[in-house]
C-alpha positions as a Python dict, from the first residue, in 0.01 Angstrom:
ca = {
    (1, 'M'): (0, 0, 0),
    (2, 'K'): (-287, 44, 72),
    (3, 'D'): (-450, 161, 463),
    (4, 'T'): (-733, -26, 520),
    (5, 'G'): (-787, 69, 891),
    (6, 'V'): (-830, -244, 1003),
    (7, 'I'): (-590, -396, 1281),
    (8, 'R'): (-609, -732, 1386),
    (9, 'K'): (-413, -901, 1676),
    (10, 'I'): (-193, -1230, 1595),
    (11, 'D'): (-290, -1576, 1872),
    (12, 'E'): (-53, -1728, 1996),
    (13, 'L'): (28, -1980, 1688),
    (14, 'G'): (112, -1692, 1467),
    (15, 'R'): (-214, -1708, 1315),
    (16, 'I'): (-453, -1369, 1192),
    (17, 'V'): (-726, -1345, 1056),
    (18, 'I'): (-760, -1126, 743),
    (19, 'P'): (-1108, -974, 711),
    (20, 'K'): (-1334, -1095, 515),
    (21, 'E'): (-1405, -769, 322),
    (22, 'I'): (-1026, -765, 194),
    (23, 'R'): (-1045, -1150, 103),
    (24, 'R'): (-1354, -1059, -90),
    (25, 'S'): (-1204, -748, -285),
    (26, 'L'): (-931, -957, -375),
    (27, 'G'): (-1106, -1287, -493),
    (28, 'I'): (-945, -1501, -229),
    (29, 'R'): (-1083, -1792, -161),
    (30, 'D'): (-1120, -2031, 148),
    (31, 'G'): (-812, -2302, 90),
    (32, 'E'): (-680, -2062, -140),
    (33, 'N'): (-267, -2046, -101),
    (34, 'L'): (-82, -1707, -30),
    (35, 'E'): (256, -1612, -67),
    (36, 'I'): (427, -1421, 176),
    (37, 'F'): (689, -1224, 92),
    (38, 'V'): (898, -997, 356),
    (39, 'S'): (1025, -594, 247),
    (40, 'E'): (1223, -393, 433),
    (41, 'K'): (927, -236, 582),
    (42, 'G'): (645, -545, 651),
    (43, 'I'): (513, -864, 569),
    (44, 'C'): (323, -883, 192),
    (45, 'L'): (92, -1140, 140),
    (46, 'Q'): (-7, -1223, -274),
    (47, 'K'): (-200, -1512, -450),
    (48, 'H'): (-47, -1786, -580),
    (49, 'S'): (-57, -1913, -864),
    (50, 'R'): (126, -2198, -977),
    (51, 'L'): (98, -2132, -1343),
    (52, 'L'): (306, -1799, -1283),
    (53, 'N'): (565, -1995, -1274),
    (54, 'Y'): (547, -2158, -1582),
    (55, 'Q'): (450, -1859, -1780),
    (56, 'E'): (707, -1912, -2062),
    (57, 'L'): (682, -2229, -2117),
    (58, 'A'): (299, -2170, -2134),
    (59, 'N'): (392, -1853, -2373),
    (60, 'Q'): (574, -2066, -2584),
    (61, 'L'): (304, -2361, -2656),
    (62, 'C'): (89, -2090, -2739),
    (63, 'T'): (330, -1877, -2935),
    (64, 'Y'): (438, -2208, -3129),
    (65, 'S'): (99, -2375, -3155),
    (66, 'Y'): (-11, -1975, -3363),
    (67, 'E'): (292, -1987, -3515),
    (68, 'V'): (305, -2333, -3679),
    (69, 'M'): (-87, -2459, -3665),
    (70, 'N'): (-203, -2137, -3646),
    (71, 'Y'): (-439, -2240, -3372),
    (72, 'K'): (-492, -1922, -3105),
    (73, 'I'): (-467, -2036, -2746),
    (74, 'L'): (-521, -1817, -2434),
    (75, 'I'): (-374, -1980, -2082),
    (76, 'F'): (-537, -1831, -1792),
    (77, 'D'): (-480, -1865, -1448),
    (78, 'R'): (-805, -1817, -1177),
    (79, 'E'): (-758, -1433, -1240),
    (80, 'E'): (-612, -1313, -1587),
    (81, 'V'): (-450, -1412, -1887),
    (82, 'I'): (-73, -1537, -1860),
    (83, 'A'): (-4, -1669, -2179),
    (84, 'S'): (-134, -1586, -2530),
    (85, 'F'): (-101, -1662, -2921),
    (86, 'Q'): (-64, -1243, -2921),
    (87, 'N'): (76, -1001, -2678),
    (88, 'E'): (-268, -821, -2712),
    (89, 'Y'): (-463, -1090, -2505),
    (90, 'K'): (-297, -1078, -2214),
    (91, 'H'): (-422, -941, -1889),
    (92, 'I'): (-755, -1025, -1962),
    (93, 'S'): (-959, -1060, -1631),
    (94, 'I'): (-1129, -1438, -1612),
    (95, 'N'): (-1504, -1319, -1612),
    (96, 'T'): (-1798, -1565, -1512),
    (97, 'K'): (-1891, -1772, -1809),
    (98, 'L'): (-1489, -1907, -1744),
    (99, 'S'): (-1506, -1821, -1367),
    (100, 'K'): (-1807, -2099, -1336),
    (101, 'L'): (-1576, -2377, -1569),
    (102, 'L'): (-1307, -2349, -1307),
    (103, 'E'): (-1557, -2399, -1020),
    (104, 'N'): (-1739, -2678, -1212),
    (105, 'R'): (-1383, -2838, -1362),
    (106, 'E'): (-1589, -2852, -1675),
    (107, 'S'): (-1464, -2856, -2046),
    (108, 'Y'): (-1681, -2654, -2306),
    (109, 'E'): (-1748, -2649, -2634),
    (110, 'S'): (-1946, -2406, -2868),
    (111, 'L'): (-2135, -2495, -3102),
    (112, 'S'): (-2161, -2151, -3294),
    (113, 'K'): (-1945, -1831, -3264),
    (114, 'E'): (-2035, -1645, -2936),
    (115, 'K'): (-1896, -1370, -2754),
    (116, 'I'): (-1764, -1500, -2425),
    (117, 'L'): (-1441, -1259, -2376),
    (118, 'D'): (-1565, -931, -2456),
    (119, 'E'): (-1235, -846, -2619),
    (120, 'V'): (-1248, -1092, -2844),
    (121, 'E'): (-1405, -1116, -3164),
    (122, 'P'): (-1699, -1345, -3160),
    (123, 'S'): (-1544, -1738, -3258),
    (124, 'Y'): (-1592, -2090, -3170),
    (125, 'Y'): (-1468, -2227, -2836),
    (126, 'Y'): (-1271, -2436, -2692),
    (127, 'I'): (-1197, -2462, -2340),
    (128, 'N'): (-1028, -2716, -2154),
    (129, 'P'): (-974, -2660, -1677),
    (130, 'L'): (-600, -2705, -1635),
    (131, 'I'): (-593, -2950, -1283),
    (132, 'I'): (-283, -3030, -1079),
    (133, 'S'): (-363, -3334, -860),
    (134, 'T'): (-687, -3234, -729),
    (135, 'D'): (-657, -2808, -774),
    (136, 'V'): (-794, -2649, -1087),
    (137, 'V'): (-490, -2366, -1174),
    (138, 'G'): (-636, -2206, -1497),
    (139, 'L'): (-781, -2270, -1815),
    (140, 'M'): (-666, -2346, -2195),
    (141, 'V'): (-923, -2151, -2429),
    (142, 'F'): (-887, -2229, -2805),
    (143, 'L'): (-1046, -1996, -3042),
    (144, 'A'): (-1122, -2078, -3365),
    (145, 'D'): (-1320, -1930, -3671),
    (146, 'S'): (-1474, -2269, -3730),
    (147, 'T'): (-1611, -2600, -3538),
    (148, 'F'): (-1343, -2793, -3395),
    (149, 'S'): (-1220, -3159, -3551),
    (150, 'A'): (-1137, -3409, -3329),
    (151, 'E'): (-766, -3372, -3384),
    (152, 'Q'): (-792, -2962, -3318),
    (153, 'K'): (-936, -3149, -2977),
    (154, 'K'): (-694, -3420, -2873),
    (155, 'F'): (-429, -3145, -3004),
    (156, 'L'): (-595, -2871, -2759),
    (157, 'K'): (-568, -3188, -2445),
    (158, 'F'): (-238, -3269, -2513),
    (159, 'L'): (-132, -2922, -2468),
    (160, 'S'): (-312, -2922, -2139),
    (161, 'K'): (-148, -3235, -2021),
    (162, 'L'): (212, -3168, -2114),
    (163, 'L'): (152, -2800, -1928),
    (164, 'V'): (-13, -2997, -1639),
    (165, 'N'): (260, -3269, -1614),
    (166, 'K'): (559, -3047, -1684),
    (167, 'I'): (431, -2848, -1316),
    (168, 'D'): (294, -3130, -1165),
    (169, 'V'): (629, -3277, -1168),
    (170, 'L'): (839, -2996, -1043),
}
């Protein structure tokens, strides 16, 4: 663990304040959930990702879509790729463009080949936010070599709803 040199008192309700500099450096936003772990020597806080609990399902959706239909899908939580059609794309961090789509809860379709992700060849993109109740928990990103048909868009929306409903129910 890294020593920050910051000391905080616990108030009468057992609360502490995490300094703004630490929240900013770790990308912790107001209202975000943190997981609390107890180790032998202390308490650990970690950003909570509802999608990480369903990483195996997300990976299966990406893998099967690629194997059966040759669809290239990446699933991001709020930080990075958690599931991909190929292992080489795992752990690509979310960039400014994708972060803006997350915050605005927007879908996006490119009209020409773009290089939205530095680690990926220029592609056509169809991007759908993953919303559970009122929380945006991630993005499903569909890559292609040509424009998207109406059926491809329906399929991506179907996969998004399937993943979100599975998480929301459990």
